[in-house]
N, C-alpha and C positions, 0 to 999 in steps of 0.2 A: 781547400785541401792543403794549401801552404800553411795556413793558420794551424791546422791540425798537426802538420809536420813540426812546426815551431814549438808546439806545446810539449814536445818530448825532449826539448833541449834547454840548456842554460846559456843564454846569449844576450849581450847588451847592445846589439846592433852596430857595434864598432869593432869588436874583436874579429880577426880574420877567420877564426874557427868557432864552431858551435860545439858545446860539450853535451853529449847525450846523457840524459838523466832518467829516461824512461817515464814512469808515472809519478815521479817525485813532485813535479809541479802540481799535479792534481791532488796528491796526498797532502802537500803543504796547504793548499786552499781549503780542502775539506776538513782539515784538523785545526783551522784557524777560526777562533770565535768571531773575528772581524767579518769573515765571509758571511756568516749567518745574520749578522747585524745588517750588512749591505743587502742581503737577500730579503730580509724583512722590510727594509727601506723601500726596495723596489716594488714589492707587493703593496705597500702602503701608498706609494705614489699612484699606482694603478687603481687602487680602490678609491682614493680621493678623486682622481680624474674621471673615473666611471660615473661618480655622482655629479661632478661639476660639468663634464663634457658630454654626458649621455642623458642622464635623467633630467637635469635642469634645462638643457636645450630642447628636449622633447616637450616639456611642460610649457616653455616659453613659446615654442613654435605653435603648439596647439592653442594657447591663449591668444596669441597675436592673430592667428588665421581665423579662428572661429568666435572669439569673444570680444576682441578689440575692433571698433568700427572706424576710428580715425587715426591718422598719422602712421599708417602701417609702413609706408615706404621710409619714413623717417626712422622708425624703430629698426627696420631691417638694415638700413645704412649704418646706424649707430652701432649695432651689434657686429656687423661684418667689417667695419673699418679697421679694427686692430689687426685683422688678418694680413693687411698689406704692410704692416710695420715689422721691422726686423725684431726677432726675439732678443737679440743682443741689446738693441735700443730699449725694448720693453724691460729687460732686466736692470739696465742702468736707471731708467726712470723709476722703477719700483724701489730700488735701493735709495734713491733720493727722496721719494715721497714718503717712504716708511722709515727714514732715518730717525732713530729714537731720540736724537738730540736736536737736530736742526731741520728735520723734514716738516713739510706742511701739516701732516697728520699730528705729529708731536706738538707743534706750536698750537694748533687748535685744541688738542687734548689738554694742554697745560692751562688754557683759559678756563676750562670747565673742571679743573682739579683732577685730571686723570694723567696717567703716564703711559707711554708706548714702550712695550718690552723690546729689548734688543733681539729681534727674532732670528737674526742670522747667527747668533751665538747661543740660542736656546734649543736644547734637544727636544724633538717632537714638534715644536712650533716651526722650526726651520723647514720641515717637509711641507707643512701647510703653506708657508710663504712661497716656496718654490712652485708648488702645485698651482697656486693662484696666478703666478706669473705665466706659467705655461697655459693655463686656462684662458687668460686674457688674450693670448695669441690664437688659440685653437677654437675657442667658443664660437666665433662668428661663422667659420666654415661649417662646423657641425650643425649649428642652428639653421643656416640657409639650406643645407642638404636635407635636414629633417622637415623644414618648412615646405620645401618643394614636394617631398613625399606626401605630406599631409594635404597639401593643396590638390594632389592628384586623386584623393579619395572622393568618391561620388557625393556630392552635396545632398542628394536625395536621401541617402542612408542617414546622414547626420540630421537632416530636417525631420525625418520620420521618427528618429529617436527623441528629438526635442518635443515633437507633438505628443509622444507618449509620456512626457514629463520625466524622462530619464535624467538623472543628475549629470552635470558636466564631467565629474571625475569618473563616472562609469562609462560615459561615451569615450573618454580617453582610454580607459583600461580595456573595455570590451570591444570597441570598434576601431579607434584610431591606431592604437599600437599593433593589434593583429594585422590590420590592413596595410600597415607600413613597416612590417617586421623585417622585410629584406633590407631596406635602408637602415633600419635599426641595427641589424647584425653587422652591416658594413661599418657603421659608426662605432659599434662595440669593438670590432677588430682594430680600427684605426686609433681608438682611444688607448688600447693596450700598447700599440706601437708608440703612441705619444708618450706613454708612461716610461718607455724604454729609451726612445730616441730624443724627443724634444726636451725632456727634462735635463739632458746633458748640458745644454747651453746656459740656462740660468745657474746651474750648479757650478759650471766653469767660471762664469762671470762674477757671481756673487759670493759663493762660499768655498769653492775649491774642495768640496767634499766635507768640510768641517761643520760644526765642531766635533772632533773625534769621530770622523766618518758618519756623523749623524745625518748628513744630507746626501751622502754618496749613493749611487745605484750601480747596477752591474755594468752598464755601459761606461759610466764615468770611471769606474775602477779599472776596467780594461785599458782605458786611455792612460790613467794615472800610472799603472804598472809599467806600461810601455814607454811613455814619453817623459815621465817625471822620475821614476825609479830606475828606468832602463832595464827592467826585468821582462824581456820579451817573451820568454817561455811562460811565465806566470800570467802575463797579459793574454797570451794565446789560449792558455788553459781556461781562463775566465770566459773568453769569447766562446769557446767550444761548449762549456757548461751552460752558458746562457742560451746558445742555439738549441742544445738538446732539451733544456728545460721548457722553452717556449714552443718548440716543435711538438713535444709530447703533450 
């Protein structure tokens, strides 16, 4: 409610008085082309993360539980381990590893005659890079959650399907996904939240929204307007619009 209240004022958090501007903050946001770029960035983050943090973990969990016979515990540990590491640390590591000049990937690439693009300064590519950093952190939790759901499916149903020579991909599509759909919906919701909330950290650590707002999203822009530009009213308006958009 206080955020809604602030969205109708022009205030820099330091002045003793707030200037009432009505819907001017909302009008400024909705008439700014930058807003729609940030909005598209946000949905692009969510789309990429839905593939990397929902579809891929589903497939990995299915393959590991039903098709892989050895080293299951090793794979589960390897996938889940990054969940314990701070996303700030992960962002710094990714910046070092993918450094286009001195990073390990760039050094190996030069040996084979390739070059690594400066992904933090390349529009379009920067969103993929930030999404990969976020996925590195979140993938293990989603994977373990889906693995537990798939493990709870009756093995008799799976074995009966195998006896009928049903392909593995159809077992996943027609049996596993429907019978674990409640967990899948939970992961779907959490992945959307990830696209809004978790993405903030690598954006803040690596790109600060650049280049030219190409990596910013709605949550980071709210922070930027409040604590970098000191435009509290605009920040509050961004927050309210984000809330309304994702509640609807």
